[in-house]
Backbone of each chain as ProteinMPNN parsed JSONL, in Angstrom:
{"seq_chain_A": "XXXXXXXXXXXXXXXXXXXXXXXXXXXXXXXXXXXXXXXXXXXXXXXXXXXXXXXXXXXXXXXXXXXXXXXXXXXXXXXXXXXXXXXXXXXXXXXXXXXXXXXXXXXXXXXXXXXXXXXXXXXXXXXXXXXXXXXXX", "coords_chain_A": {"N_chain_A": [[6.875, -21.701, -8.754], [7.202, -18.625, -10.44], [7.852, -15.48, -9.17], [7.055, -11.997, -8.822], [7.444, -9.547, -6.492], [5.861, -6.712, -5.512], [7.01, -3.452, -4.386], [5.351, -2.55, -2.316], [4.46, -4.899, -1.117], [6.72, -5.905, 0.17], [7.175, -3.817, 1.968], [4.858, -3.854, 3.551], [5.044, -6.434, 4.55], [7.325, -6.277, 6.107], [6.425, -4.843, 8.185], [6.12, -2.106, 8.278], [3.718, -1.082, 7.684], [1.078, -2.624, 9.146], [0.044, -5.651, 7.869], [-1.25, -8.577, 7.876], [-1.608, -10.619, 5.961], [0.375, -10.156, 4.086], [2.769, -10.604, 5.511], [2.391, -13.306, 6.202], [2.356, -14.359, 3.655], [5.018, -13.985, 2.773], [6.314, -15.594, 4.634], [5.247, -18.062, 3.947], [6.312, -18.401, 1.376], [9.029, -18.591, 2.0], [9.023, -20.919, 3.497], [8.63, -22.849, 1.597], [10.614, -22.596, -0.366], [12.026, -23.891, -2.405], [10.223, -24.457, -4.385], [9.603, -22.1, -5.52], [10.495, -19.025, -7.219], [11.946, -15.934, -6.743], [11.935, -12.753, -8.293], [13.617, -9.668, -8.507], [13.849, -6.193, -9.132], [15.998, -3.322, -9.73], [14.578, -0.904, -9.376], [12.512, -1.576, -7.548], [14.064, -2.294, -5.343], [15.258, 0.192, -4.797], [13.004, 1.678, -4.077], [12.254, 0.403, -1.729], [14.456, 0.969, -0.182], [14.105, 3.699, 0.278], [12.338, 3.725, 2.374], [13.565, 2.611, 4.535], [15.98, 2.564, 7.231], [19.578, 2.937, 7.247], [20.801, 0.708, 8.52], [18.65, -1.029, 8.563], [18.242, -1.364, 5.849], [20.557, -2.677, 5.143], [20.088, -5.083, 6.406], [17.927, -5.876, 4.906], [19.137, -6.338, 2.436], [20.743, -8.509, 3.121], [18.722, -10.271, 3.583], [17.472, -10.543, 1.081], [19.476, -11.322, -0.686], [20.185, -14.199, -0.544], [17.956, -15.172, -1.801], [17.299, -14.018, -4.291], [18.551, -12.518, -7.375], [19.461, -9.204, -7.965], [18.001, -7.543, -10.593], [19.119, -5.333, -13.083], [17.539, -2.296, -14.141], [17.894, -1.504, -16.793], [17.972, -3.75, -18.365], [15.463, -4.381, -19.175], [13.4, -4.298, -21.997], [12.537, -1.269, -23.651], [10.273, -1.052, -25.268], [8.495, -2.89, -24.2], [7.68, -1.651, -21.859], [6.354, 0.536, -22.93], [4.153, -0.724, -24.023], [2.606, -1.317, -21.775], [2.115, 1.209, -20.853], [0.394, 2.1, -22.751], [-1.789, 0.669, -22.022], [-2.721, 2.094, -19.977], [-1.23, 2.49, -17.672], [0.875, 4.315, -15.384], [4.188, 5.596, -16.152], [6.215, 4.472, -14.334], [4.848, 2.366, -13.073], [4.194, 0.955, -15.338], [6.686, 0.104, -16.06], [7.227, -1.811, -14.066], [5.304, -3.725, -14.672], [6.22, -4.399, -17.219], [8.689, -5.441, -16.549], [7.87, -7.705, -15.161], [6.728, -9.193, -17.212], [8.967, -9.521, -18.828], [10.689, -11.104, -17.28], [9.312, -13.41, -17.341], [7.682, -14.183, -15.327], [5.126, -15.791, -13.305], [3.354, -14.583, -11.61], [2.504, -11.308, -10.471], [2.731, -9.943, -7.471], [0.915, -7.665, -5.675], [-0.406, -4.832, -3.854], [-1.367, -2.669, -4.96], [-3.944, -0.898, -6.29], [-4.155, 0.117, -8.843], [-2.771, -1.586, -10.468], [-4.216, -3.872, -10.015], [-6.577, -3.498, -11.343], [-6.017, -4.048, -13.869], [-6.49, -6.357, -16.276], [-6.814, -7.512, -18.819], [-5.746, -9.812, -21.244], [-3.081, -10.513, -20.243], [0.266, -11.721, -19.855], [0.757, -12.718, -17.376], [-0.354, -13.226, -13.947], [-2.035, -10.862, -11.832], [-2.04, -10.402, -8.528], [-3.241, -10.018, -5.124], [-1.516, -10.255, -1.926], [-3.042, -11.853, -0.264], [-4.629, -13.345, -2.032], [-2.604, -14.671, -3.365], [-1.617, -16.239, -1.337], [-3.695, -18.085, -1.032], [-3.453, -19.342, -3.44], [-1.012, -20.576, -3.168], [-1.507, -22.511, -1.308]], "CA_chain_A": [[6.217, -20.51, -9.282], [8.066, -17.442, -10.575], [7.105, -14.378, -8.544], [7.575, -10.633, -8.643], [6.745, -8.938, -5.362], [5.938, -5.252, -5.624], [7.623, -2.829, -3.206], [4.387, -2.455, -1.2], [4.382, -6.2, -0.435], [7.879, -5.966, 1.079], [6.996, -2.819, 3.027], [3.812, -4.349, 4.448], [5.53, -7.657, 5.22], [8.331, -5.902, 7.101], [5.709, -4.273, 9.329], [6.023, -0.638, 8.244], [2.275, -0.976, 7.887], [0.738, -4.013, 9.477], [-0.913, -6.375, 7.041], [-0.859, -9.957, 8.179], [-1.579, -11.454, 4.753], [1.675, -9.96, 3.427], [3.779, -11.307, 6.311], [2.15, -14.745, 6.026], [2.732, -14.688, 2.279], [6.478, -14.11, 2.746], [6.7, -16.78, 5.42], [4.87, -19.234, 3.153], [7.3, -18.541, 0.291], [10.288, -19.051, 2.59], [8.836, -22.311, 3.939], [8.658, -23.744, 0.451], [11.363, -21.791, -1.329], [12.529, -24.666, -3.55], [9.199, -24.498, -5.447], [9.351, -20.749, -6.038], [11.661, -18.202, -7.523], [11.616, -14.5, -6.648], [12.721, -11.813, -9.101], [13.524, -8.288, -7.982], [14.602, -5.264, -9.977], [16.634, -2.2, -9.033], [13.557, 0.086, -8.987], [11.842, -2.037, -6.323], [15.06, -2.18, -4.252], [15.399, 1.623, -4.491], [11.791, 2.11, -3.365], [12.313, -0.154, -0.371], [15.512, 1.721, 0.526], [13.541, 4.997, 0.669], [11.538, 3.578, 3.594], [14.343, 1.935, 5.575], [17.215, 3.215, 7.667], [20.762, 2.293, 6.664], [20.958, -0.624, 9.128], [17.527, -1.866, 8.109], [18.459, -1.689, 4.438], [21.621, -3.691, 5.14], [19.4, -6.325, 6.778], [17.103, -6.247, 3.752], [20.029, -6.918, 1.41], [21.107, -9.838, 3.627], [17.52, -11.105, 3.439], [17.116, -10.81, -0.327], [20.603, -11.923, -1.41], [20.12, -15.652, -0.781], [16.724, -15.55, -2.503], [17.178, -13.51, -5.664], [19.572, -11.62, -7.892], [18.828, -7.934, -8.34], [18.129, -7.257, -12.027], [19.217, -3.901, -13.388], [16.374, -1.847, -14.918], [18.158, -1.318, -18.228], [17.803, -5.009, -19.107], [14.067, -4.509, -19.637], [13.213, -3.543, -23.25], [11.702, -0.073, -23.548], [8.994, -1.288, -25.967], [7.596, -3.609, -23.286], [7.14, -0.626, -20.969], [5.395, 1.32, -23.734], [2.946, -1.549, -24.182], [1.784, -1.179, -20.564], [1.681, 2.609, -20.756], [-0.795, 2.181, -23.623], [-2.908, 0.065, -21.281], [-3.178, 3.091, -19.006], [-0.402, 2.58, -16.458], [1.874, 5.392, -15.314], [5.463, 5.03, -16.611], [6.923, 3.628, -13.363], [4.057, 1.134, -12.919], [4.331, 0.24, -16.613], [7.991, -0.563, -16.023], [7.119, -3.005, -13.212], [4.555, -4.711, -15.461], [7.129, -4.841, -18.283], [9.708, -6.286, -15.901], [7.22, -8.983, -14.856], [6.62, -9.943, -18.478], [10.322, -9.822, -19.318], [11.269, -12.217, -16.509], [8.51, -14.612, -17.576], [7.082, -14.571, -14.039], [3.72, -16.207, -13.364], [2.507, -13.703, -10.784], [2.975, -10.054, -9.879], [1.984, -9.749, -6.227], [0.865, -6.238, -5.328], [-1.625, -4.329, -3.214], [-1.64, -1.459, -5.72], [-5.219, -1.115, -7.003], [-4.013, 0.472, -10.258], [-2.364, -2.826, -11.141], [-5.242, -4.902, -9.85], [-7.673, -3.28, -12.286], [-5.485, -4.437, -15.184], [-6.74, -7.794, -16.423], [-6.955, -8.044, -20.181], [-4.695, -10.479, -22.034], [-1.741, -10.359, -19.693], [0.979, -13.006, -19.79], [0.967, -13.073, -15.963], [-1.484, -12.873, -13.083], [-1.783, -9.807, -10.853], [-2.796, -10.839, -7.345], [-2.852, -9.48, -3.82], [-0.843, -11.269, -1.107], [-4.073, -12.746, 0.255], [-4.993, -14.279, -3.103], [-1.419, -15.489, -3.62], [-1.569, -17.221, -0.248], [-4.668, -19.128, -1.374], [-2.897, -20.058, -4.596], [0.133, -21.373, -2.711], [-1.965, -23.564, -0.387]], "C_chain_A": [[7.203, -19.334, -9.314], [7.271, -16.212, -10.104], [7.84, -13.048, -8.613], [6.764, -10.054, -7.492], [6.951, -7.423, -5.453], [6.483, -4.674, -4.314], [6.655, -2.776, -2.019], [4.259, -3.778, -0.441], [5.531, -6.338, 0.58], [7.629, -5.046, 2.279], [5.939, -3.262, 4.037], [4.31, -5.575, 5.227], [6.549, -7.327, 6.308], [7.701, -5.205, 8.309], [5.678, -2.765, 9.361], [4.555, -0.224, 8.253], [1.795, -2.413, 8.073], [-0.33, -4.57, 8.541], [-0.497, -7.844, 7.11], [-0.718, -10.836, 6.938], [-0.21, -11.357, 4.074], [2.78, -10.706, 4.173], [3.631, -12.817, 6.118], [2.578, -15.215, 4.638], [4.25, -14.905, 2.176], [6.927, -15.375, 3.475], [6.395, -18.062, 4.645], [5.886, -19.479, 2.025], [8.59, -19.138, 0.857], [10.205, -20.511, 3.056], [9.037, -23.291, 2.788], [9.434, -23.108, -0.702], [11.834, -22.589, -2.557], [11.504, -24.731, -4.69], [8.966, -23.123, -6.073], [10.658, -20.042, -6.397], [11.235, -16.735, -7.522], [12.529, -13.706, -7.579], [12.561, -10.434, -8.473], [14.383, -7.377, -8.862], [15.089, -4.074, -9.146], [15.604, -1.174, -8.551], [12.885, -0.306, -7.679], [12.801, -1.924, -5.132], [15.197, -0.712, -3.831], [14.192, 2.146, -3.704], [11.807, 1.627, -1.923], [13.325, 0.648, 0.453], [14.996, 3.068, 1.04], [12.829, 4.929, 2.023], [12.28, 2.904, 4.74], [15.542, 2.777, 5.99], [18.383, 2.427, 7.064], [20.951, 0.862, 7.188], [19.862, -1.58, 8.66], [17.732, -2.285, 6.654], [19.544, -2.761, 4.294], [20.997, -5.064, 5.435], [18.533, -6.825, 5.615], [17.961, -6.921, 2.672], [20.448, -8.329, 1.837], [19.935, -10.813, 3.487], [17.304, -11.504, 1.982], [18.234, -11.545, -1.09], [20.53, -13.436, -1.594], [18.917, -16.084, -1.629], [16.7, -15.154, -3.974], [18.377, -12.661, -6.061], [18.865, -10.339, -8.297], [19.092, -7.669, -9.828], [18.194, -5.751, -12.24], [18.066, -3.504, -14.324], [16.642, -1.819, -16.424], [18.085, -2.612, -19.04], [16.427, -5.083, -19.766], [13.852, -3.666, -20.9], [12.195, -2.414, -23.105], [10.312, -0.311, -24.15], [7.983, -2.019, -25.077], [6.909, -2.628, -22.334], [6.07, 0.193, -21.672], [4.066, 0.596, -23.861], [2.015, -1.361, -22.974], [1.34, 0.256, -20.33], [0.431, 2.802, -21.611], [-2.013, 1.572, -22.949], [-3.39, 0.969, -20.146], [-2.354, 3.197, -17.731], [0.552, 3.764, -16.546], [3.23, 4.783, -15.657], [6.149, 4.084, -15.614], [6.19, 2.309, -13.13], [4.188, 0.277, -14.183], [5.663, -0.508, -16.65], [7.916, -1.859, -15.208], [6.366, -4.119, -13.961], [5.452, -5.283, -16.568], [8.193, -5.781, -17.718], [9.13, -7.674, -15.607], [7.125, -9.834, -16.124], [7.994, -10.401, -18.941], [10.945, -11.01, -18.578], [10.517, -13.526, -16.765], [7.854, -15.097, -16.291], [5.607, -14.931, -14.203], [2.823, -15.19, -12.677], [3.24, -12.412, -10.396], [2.108, -9.845, -8.639], [2.057, -8.283, -5.834], [-0.435, -5.893, -4.607], [-2.086, -3.053, -3.939], [-2.886, -1.65, -6.602], [-5.124, -0.749, -8.485], [-3.57, -0.729, -11.083], [-3.524, -3.812, -11.155], [-6.431, -4.716, -10.8], [-7.277, -3.713, -13.706], [-5.659, -5.951, -15.368], [-6.491, -8.333, -17.834], [-5.665, -8.567, -20.824], [-3.273, -10.275, -21.507], [-1.034, -11.715, -19.639], [1.256, -13.461, -18.348], [-0.258, -12.671, -15.156], [-1.084, -11.729, -12.157], [-2.666, -10.11, -9.656], [-2.339, -10.107, -6.089], [-2.182, -10.62, -3.03], [-1.844, -12.308, -0.609], [-4.455, -13.8, -0.791], [-3.82, -15.21, -3.44], [-1.318, -16.602, -2.582], [-2.501, -18.389, -0.548], [-4.132, -19.999, -2.502], [-1.767, -20.999, -4.176], [-0.283, -22.535, -1.818], [-2.109, -24.896, -1.1]], "O_chain_A": [[7.932, -19.086, -8.354], [6.167, -15.948, -10.581], [9.062, -12.977, -8.484], [5.533, -10.073, -7.522], [8.08, -6.934, -5.467], [6.426, -5.32, -3.269], [7.063, -2.934, -0.869], [3.977, -3.773, 0.757], [5.336, -6.822, 1.695], [7.835, -5.425, 3.432], [6.107, -3.067, 5.241], [4.026, -5.724, 6.416], [6.624, -8.025, 7.319], [8.359, -5.001, 9.33], [5.256, -2.182, 10.36], [4.197, 0.84, 8.759], [2.076, -3.292, 7.258], [-1.437, -4.043, 8.435], [0.473, -8.274, 6.484], [0.17, -11.687, 6.864], [0.303, -12.347, 3.552], [3.624, -11.357, 3.558], [4.616, -13.522, 5.898], [3.093, -16.321, 4.472], [4.708, -15.875, 1.573], [7.79, -16.117, 3.006], [7.167, -19.02, 4.676], [6.267, -20.619, 1.758], [9.168, -20.06, 0.282], [11.194, -21.242, 3.013], [9.54, -24.401, 2.97], [8.979, -23.084, -1.846], [12.019, -22.015, -3.63], [11.865, -25.024, -5.83], [8.218, -22.998, -7.043], [11.745, -20.407, -5.95], [10.29, -16.348, -8.209], [13.734, -13.95, -7.646], [11.492, -10.087, -7.972], [15.484, -7.739, -9.276], [14.649, -3.858, -8.017], [15.732, -0.635, -7.452], [12.706, 0.533, -6.797], [12.4, -1.509, -4.044], [15.246, -0.412, -2.638], [14.34, 2.952, -2.786], [11.42, 2.355, -1.01], [13.089, 0.963, 1.62], [15.401, 3.525, 2.109], [12.725, 5.931, 2.731], [11.699, 2.653, 5.796], [16.052, 3.59, 5.219], [18.186, 1.379, 6.449], [21.221, -0.065, 6.424], [20.103, -2.759, 8.4], [17.434, -3.418, 6.276], [19.457, -3.637, 3.434], [21.333, -6.064, 4.8], [18.422, -8.027, 5.375], [17.57, -7.926, 2.079], [20.5, -9.239, 1.009], [20.126, -12.015, 3.299], [16.993, -12.657, 1.684], [17.962, -12.297, -2.026], [20.787, -13.924, -2.695], [18.863, -17.215, -2.113], [16.144, -15.872, -4.806], [19.114, -12.156, -5.215], [17.794, -10.38, -8.903], [20.24, -7.581, -10.264], [17.423, -4.993, -11.651], [17.669, -4.282, -15.191], [15.746, -2.074, -17.229], [18.131, -2.573, -20.27], [16.247, -5.757, -20.781], [14.091, -2.459, -20.885], [11.131, -2.59, -22.512], [9.306, 0.161, -23.621], [6.776, -1.8, -25.181], [5.72, -2.755, -22.042], [5.024, 0.503, -21.101], [2.999, 1.207, -23.814], [0.798, -1.257, -23.127], [0.317, 0.501, -19.689], [-0.471, 3.56, -21.254], [-3.147, 1.925, -23.275], [-4.349, 0.644, -19.445], [-2.735, 3.915, -16.806], [0.98, 4.161, -17.63], [3.421, 3.58, -15.479], [6.613, 3.013, -16.003], [6.82, 1.259, -13.003], [4.281, -0.949, -14.114], [5.757, -1.607, -17.197], [8.472, -2.881, -15.609], [6.737, -5.291, -13.894], [5.448, -6.487, -16.823], [8.547, -6.784, -18.337], [9.807, -8.688, -15.78], [7.404, -11.033, -16.107], [8.162, -11.535, -19.39], [11.645, -11.824, -19.181], [11.011, -14.608, -16.45], [7.509, -16.272, -16.168], [4.929, -14.447, -15.109], [1.688, -14.957, -13.094], [4.421, -12.424, -10.046], [0.906, -9.601, -8.743], [3.145, -7.729, -5.678], [-1.439, -6.593, -4.746], [-3.085, -2.443, -3.559], [-2.883, -2.454, -7.534], [-5.91, -1.239, -9.296], [-3.946, -0.872, -12.246], [-3.783, -4.489, -12.151], [-7.196, -5.651, -11.037], [-8.106, -3.736, -14.616], [-5.019, -6.733, -14.665], [-6.021, -9.457, -18.014], [-4.659, -7.866, -20.926], [-2.374, -9.905, -22.261], [-1.673, -12.74, -19.402], [1.917, -14.478, -18.134], [-1.089, -11.885, -15.609], [0.072, -11.635, -11.744], [-3.893, -10.08, -9.755], [-1.204, -9.64, -6.002], [-2.267, -11.787, -3.411], [-1.533, -13.497, -0.541], [-4.587, -14.983, -0.481], [-4.017, -16.382, -3.759], [-0.984, -17.744, -2.898], [-2.139, -19.547, -0.341], [-4.325, -21.215, -2.523], [-1.589, -22.073, -4.75], [0.508, -23.451, -1.594], [-2.484, -25.891, -0.479]]}, "seq_chain_B": "XXXXXXXXXXXXXXXXXXXXXXXXXXXXXXXXXXXXXXXXXXXXXXXXXXXXXXXXXXXXXXXXXXXXXXXXXXXXXXXXXXXXXXXXXXXX", "coords_chain_B": {"N_chain_B": [[57.769, -10.619, -40.257], [54.671, -8.924, -39.743], [52.334, -7.794, -42.184], [50.679, -4.643, -42.901], [48.019, -5.122, -43.594], [47.627, -7.668, -42.507], [47.832, -7.124, -39.775], [45.633, -5.42, -39.426], [43.592, -7.211, -40.007], [43.885, -9.058, -37.911], [43.346, -7.401, -35.703], [40.717, -6.769, -36.298], [39.5, -9.264, -36.013], [39.86, -9.657, -33.268], [38.312, -7.574, -32.288], [35.797, -8.404, -33.17], [35.494, -10.729, -31.672], [35.503, -9.715, -29.066], [33.212, -8.137, -29.177], [31.231, -10.065, -29.569], [31.373, -11.358, -27.097], [30.547, -9.28, -25.463], [27.891, -8.763, -26.329], [26.585, -11.126, -25.727], [26.828, -11.379, -23.023], [24.798, -10.218, -21.201], [22.785, -12.073, -21.634], [23.835, -14.41, -20.608], [23.907, -13.699, -17.976], [21.158, -13.443, -17.426], [20.339, -16.102, -17.757], [21.627, -17.265, -15.658], [20.343, -15.991, -13.542], [17.698, -16.845, -13.856], [17.842, -19.596, -13.503], [18.832, -19.959, -11.036], [18.729, -21.796, -8.178], [17.227, -21.84, -4.97], [18.42, -22.993, -1.988], [17.585, -24.899, 1.029], [19.145, -24.023, 3.145], [19.79, -21.41, 2.413], [17.23, -20.322, 2.465], [16.655, -20.492, 5.158], [18.541, -18.773, 6.167], [17.64, -16.393, 4.976], [15.151, -16.148, 6.222], [15.946, -15.698, 8.831], [17.093, -13.133, 8.632], [14.861, -11.771, 7.755], [13.165, -11.891, 9.954], [14.73, -10.501, 11.798], [14.839, -7.994, 10.621], [12.137, -7.279, 10.773], [11.892, -7.089, 13.519], [13.613, -4.914, 14.024], [12.265, -2.859, 12.704], [9.907, -2.799, 14.132], [10.659, -1.562, 16.434], [10.725, 1.153, 16.052], [8.916, 4.254, 15.32], [6.312, 4.027, 12.892], [6.479, 5.402, 9.587], [4.075, 5.549, 8.377], [2.071, 5.749, 10.173], [-1.241, 5.88, 11.384], [-2.294, 6.151, 8.882], [-4.462, 5.189, 6.182], [-4.685, 2.084, 4.309], [-4.998, 2.641, 1.622], [-4.039, 5.255, 1.442], [-1.379, 4.853, 2.135], [-0.485, 3.297, 0.014], [-0.82, 5.128, -2.049], [1.085, 7.003, -1.273], [3.397, 5.496, -1.53], [3.349, 5.108, -4.254], [3.782, 7.675, -5.092], [6.418, 8.022, -4.271], [7.588, 6.137, -5.937], [7.095, 7.311, -8.414], [8.585, 9.664, -8.206], [11.199, 8.659, -7.897], [11.443, 7.358, -10.309], [11.294, 9.442, -12.132], [13.622, 10.761, -11.489], [15.416, 8.853, -12.294], [15.034, 8.582, -15.091], [15.517, 11.093, -15.784], [13.637, 13.139, -16.166], [11.075, 15.583, -15.515], [8.152, 15.415, -15.279]], "CA_chain_B": [[57.052, -9.417, -39.827], [53.319, -8.871, -40.293], [52.019, -6.632, -43.029], [49.619, -3.788, -42.347], [46.738, -5.822, -43.79], [47.543, -8.781, -41.535], [47.566, -6.529, -38.451], [44.237, -4.938, -39.436], [42.741, -8.407, -39.966], [43.965, -9.603, -36.547], [42.613, -6.488, -34.822], [39.294, -6.906, -36.615], [39.056, -10.525, -35.393], [39.804, -9.427, -31.815], [37.144, -6.723, -32.027], [34.604, -9.239, -33.364], [35.423, -11.647, -30.531], [35.111, -8.912, -27.902], [31.836, -7.71, -29.381], [30.382, -11.232, -29.305], [31.343, -11.566, -25.64], [29.75, -8.207, -24.861], [26.444, -8.858, -26.58], [25.933, -12.299, -25.118], [26.979, -11.415, -21.564], [23.551, -10.066, -20.438], [22.021, -13.316, -21.759], [24.399, -15.367, -19.652], [23.487, -13.226, -16.66], [19.756, -13.788, -17.273], [20.208, -17.544, -17.578], [22.066, -17.546, -14.302], [19.305, -15.504, -12.638], [16.481, -17.637, -13.947], [17.974, -20.979, -13.079], [19.388, -20.016, -9.687], [17.853, -22.458, -7.205], [17.471, -21.444, -3.59], [18.356, -24.187, -1.148], [16.959, -24.723, 2.344], [20.057, -23.258, 3.997], [19.595, -20.01, 2.031], [15.9, -19.904, 2.931], [16.775, -20.348, 6.609], [19.321, -17.538, 6.326], [16.751, -15.288, 4.611], [14.124, -16.046, 7.269], [16.619, -15.098, 9.995], [17.211, -11.694, 8.38], [13.488, -11.259, 7.644], [12.673, -11.705, 11.323], [15.528, -9.442, 12.428], [14.39, -6.739, 10.019], [10.82, -6.983, 11.346], [12.147, -6.645, 14.902], [14.205, -3.567, 13.974], [11.22, -1.92, 12.277], [8.902, -2.719, 15.211], [11.185, -0.724, 17.518], [10.668, 2.597, 15.731], [7.579, 4.625, 14.844], [6.116, 3.838, 11.454], [6.203, 6.65, 8.856], [2.702, 5.48, 7.852], [1.17, 5.635, 11.325], [-2.514, 6.588, 11.267], [-2.733, 6.253, 7.489], [-5.191, 4.019, 5.676], [-3.897, 1.322, 3.33], [-5.09, 3.358, 0.33], [-3.141, 6.409, 1.514], [0.004, 4.348, 2.139], [-0.165, 2.898, -1.361], [-0.677, 6.358, -2.828], [2.378, 7.599, -0.906], [4.436, 4.654, -2.14], [3.324, 5.371, -5.695], [4.425, 8.986, -5.288], [7.868, 7.768, -4.158], [7.983, 5.435, -7.172], [7.058, 8.297, -9.508], [9.714, 10.574, -7.995], [12.42, 7.905, -8.191], [11.46, 7.053, -11.738], [11.616, 10.679, -12.841], [15.055, 11.018, -11.257], [16.16, 7.877, -13.086], [15.017, 8.851, -16.535], [15.977, 12.473, -15.99], [12.577, 14.073, -16.567], [10.301, 16.105, -14.387], [6.829, 15.648, -15.864]], "C_chain_B": [[55.687, -9.327, -40.516], [53.119, -7.625, -41.136], [50.897, -5.835, -42.365], [48.265, -4.497, -42.439], [46.534, -6.947, -42.773], [47.195, -8.253, -40.141], [46.113, -6.074, -38.359], [43.281, -6.125, -39.291], [42.711, -8.998, -38.546], [43.149, -8.748, -35.577], [41.099, -6.613, -35.035], [38.713, -8.165, -35.966], [38.884, -10.351, -33.88], [38.561, -8.62, -31.466], [35.854, -7.544, -32.123], [34.378, -10.154, -32.153], [34.925, -10.915, -29.274], [33.64, -8.518, -27.972], [30.862, -8.847, -29.068], [30.247, -11.471, -27.805], [30.441, -10.537, -24.981], [28.262, -8.423, -25.078], [25.801, -10.093, -25.975], [26.004, -12.278, -23.6], [25.687, -11.157, -20.778], [22.716, -11.344, -20.482], [22.533, -14.347, -20.761], [23.927, -15.012, -18.253], [22.041, -13.636, -16.39], [19.589, -15.28, -16.978], [20.549, -17.901, -16.143], [20.97, -17.151, -13.294], [18.105, -16.441, -12.638], [16.626, -19.042, -13.385], [18.481, -21.114, -11.646], [18.422, -20.618, -8.676], [18.229, -22.003, -5.797], [17.362, -22.685, -2.715], [17.798, -23.849, 0.24], [17.814, -23.868, 3.273], [19.868, -21.756, 3.724], [18.262, -19.477, 2.541], [15.925, -19.643, 4.433], [17.481, -19.022, 6.939], [18.429, -16.315, 6.061], [15.694, -15.063, 5.698], [14.691, -15.37, 8.519], [16.688, -13.562, 9.819], [15.844, -11.02, 8.263], [12.947, -10.949, 9.043], [13.416, -10.581, 12.032], [15.073, -8.063, 11.916], [13.035, -6.313, 10.592], [10.951, -6.472, 12.792], [12.666, -5.212, 14.919], [13.135, -2.523, 13.653], [10.176, -1.719, 13.381], [9.345, -1.777, 16.331], [11.124, 0.779, 17.233], [9.267, 2.971, 15.225], [7.469, 4.489, 13.32], [5.86, 5.174, 10.767], [4.765, 6.695, 8.327], [1.659, 5.412, 8.968], [-0.095, 6.486, 11.119], [-3.038, 6.697, 9.847], [-3.509, 5.005, 7.086], [-4.315, 3.328, 4.634], [-3.858, 2.06, 1.979], [-4.093, 4.53, 0.304], [-1.675, 5.973, 1.459], [0.409, 3.984, 0.708], [0.014, 4.121, -2.253], [0.672, 7.021, -2.55], [3.529, 6.813, -1.547], [4.503, 4.883, -3.651], [3.982, 6.717, -6.01], [5.944, 8.836, -5.243], [8.373, 7.117, -5.442], [8.082, 6.428, -8.334], [8.29, 9.201, -9.434], [11.034, 9.886, -8.377], [12.566, 7.675, -9.688], [11.843, 8.29, -12.546], [13.093, 11.031, -12.668], [15.885, 10.104, -12.152], [16.201, 8.229, -14.558], [15.313, 10.309, -16.86], [14.916, 13.418, -16.501], [11.886, 14.599, -15.331], [8.901, 16.461, -14.868], [5.781, 15.785, -14.793]], "O_chain_B": [[55.558, -9.613, -41.707], [53.655, -6.556, -40.846], [50.263, -6.286, -41.411], [47.473, -4.478, -41.497], [45.437, -7.153, -42.254], [46.384, -8.837, -39.423], [45.441, -6.306, -37.354], [42.296, -6.059, -38.556], [41.655, -9.385, -38.045], [42.383, -9.255, -34.758], [40.314, -6.569, -34.087], [37.6, -8.153, -35.441], [37.912, -10.822, -33.289], [37.852, -8.917, -30.504], [34.949, -7.414, -31.298], [33.255, -10.332, -31.68], [34.069, -11.404, -28.537], [32.92, -8.556, -26.974], [29.836, -8.655, -28.416], [29.158, -11.749, -27.302], [29.674, -10.852, -24.071], [27.463, -8.29, -24.151], [24.594, -10.105, -25.733], [25.322, -13.064, -22.942], [25.478, -11.817, -19.76], [22.026, -11.676, -19.518], [21.749, -15.07, -20.146], [23.591, -15.882, -17.45], [21.71, -14.108, -15.302], [18.828, -15.679, -16.097], [19.879, -18.709, -15.499], [20.706, -17.87, -12.33], [17.564, -16.79, -11.588], [15.672, -19.615, -12.86], [18.557, -22.216, -11.101], [17.403, -20.008, -8.354], [19.403, -21.809, -5.485], [16.328, -23.352, -2.703], [17.571, -22.687, 0.576], [17.298, -23.094, 4.079], [19.797, -20.945, 4.647], [18.167, -18.334, 2.99], [15.303, -18.7, 4.923], [17.087, -18.278, 7.837], [18.455, -15.337, 6.808], [15.384, -13.924, 6.046], [14.014, -14.579, 9.177], [16.38, -12.806, 10.741], [15.683, -9.854, 8.624], [12.356, -9.896, 9.281], [12.817, -9.803, 12.775], [14.944, -7.108, 12.682], [12.812, -5.133, 10.863], [10.235, -5.568, 13.223], [12.22, -4.393, 15.723], [13.102, -1.446, 14.248], [9.633, -0.627, 13.548], [8.518, -1.258, 17.081], [11.446, 1.584, 18.106], [8.523, 2.109, 14.757], [8.402, 4.795, 12.578], [5.111, 6.0, 11.288], [4.293, 7.742, 7.884], [0.504, 5.058, 8.728], [-0.019, 7.652, 10.733], [-4.105, 7.268, 9.621], [-3.249, 3.909, 7.582], [-3.34, 3.897, 4.142], [-2.833, 2.096, 1.299], [-3.407, 4.768, -0.691], [-0.841, 6.623, 0.829], [1.503, 4.32, 0.254], [0.896, 4.146, -3.112], [1.322, 7.535, -3.46], [4.499, 7.391, -2.038], [5.58, 4.854, -4.247], [4.641, 6.884, -7.036], [6.666, 9.425, -6.047], [9.424, 7.479, -5.971], [9.024, 6.39, -9.126], [8.947, 9.471, -10.44], [11.867, 10.456, -9.083], [13.655, 7.782, -10.253], [12.605, 8.209, -13.509], [13.732, 11.536, -13.591], [16.913, 10.509, -12.696], [17.253, 8.183, -15.195], [15.357, 10.715, -18.021], [15.227, 14.39, -17.188], [12.103, 14.101, -14.226], [8.503, 17.627, -14.872], [4.606, 15.985, -15.1]]}, "name": "protein", "num_of_chains": 2, "seq": "XXXXXXXXXXXXXXXXXXXXXXXXXXXXXXXXXXXXXXXXXXXXXXXXXXXXXXXXXXXXXXXXXXXXXXXXXXXXXXXXXXXXXXXXXXXXXXXXXXXXXXXXXXXXXXXXXXXXXXXXXXXXXXXXXXXXXXXXXXXXXXXXXXXXXXXXXXXXXXXXXXXXXXXXXXXXXXXXXXXXXXXXXXXXXXXXXXXXXXXXXXXXXXXXXXXXXXXXXXXXXXXXXXXXX"}
């Protein structure tokens, strides 16, 4: 399964705010990593960096490096972002949705309710960590 | 000795070749990203750093202490908005 994990999933999984489903979700992915592929873009990395100290961020890079390549934001076509802005998302959220479509990922995992209300005709699923966990079982 | 026309033609060919390399390079990068398989050793390595990072974070006070999940997500969205505005150079 191709996955995009929103910044809030990383932050919750790392324990900055305790949410067991997010931690379990990460552990489940790592247990069965050969069946999944994680994509991460520069915006998500930058957001995570805002909430970590320098040493913690170094550890994060060591964690993510063996799992995924960081995609630069400028690879994502602007028109894709516009499409999601028309669906009512704020520009930065629209970019994450556009990035998910551009990578061809199956799932965008997020706890952000603004994403979760978006359902109509999307080329990917938007799920919380808890629902993703059920899907991975 | 090459004539002016011959030199221009050679330079034009070089430019065309360079241009082709430039425009296909992001595609090569994408292919590499999409097909990159993660082996068990890498997963083990990632898990080690994941656990270490969780330990490091557990040792300091959380910036979201006392906040509800909704408030934390709203704060994270504000950070995203701020970062995005800095990136695209606007302040809407």
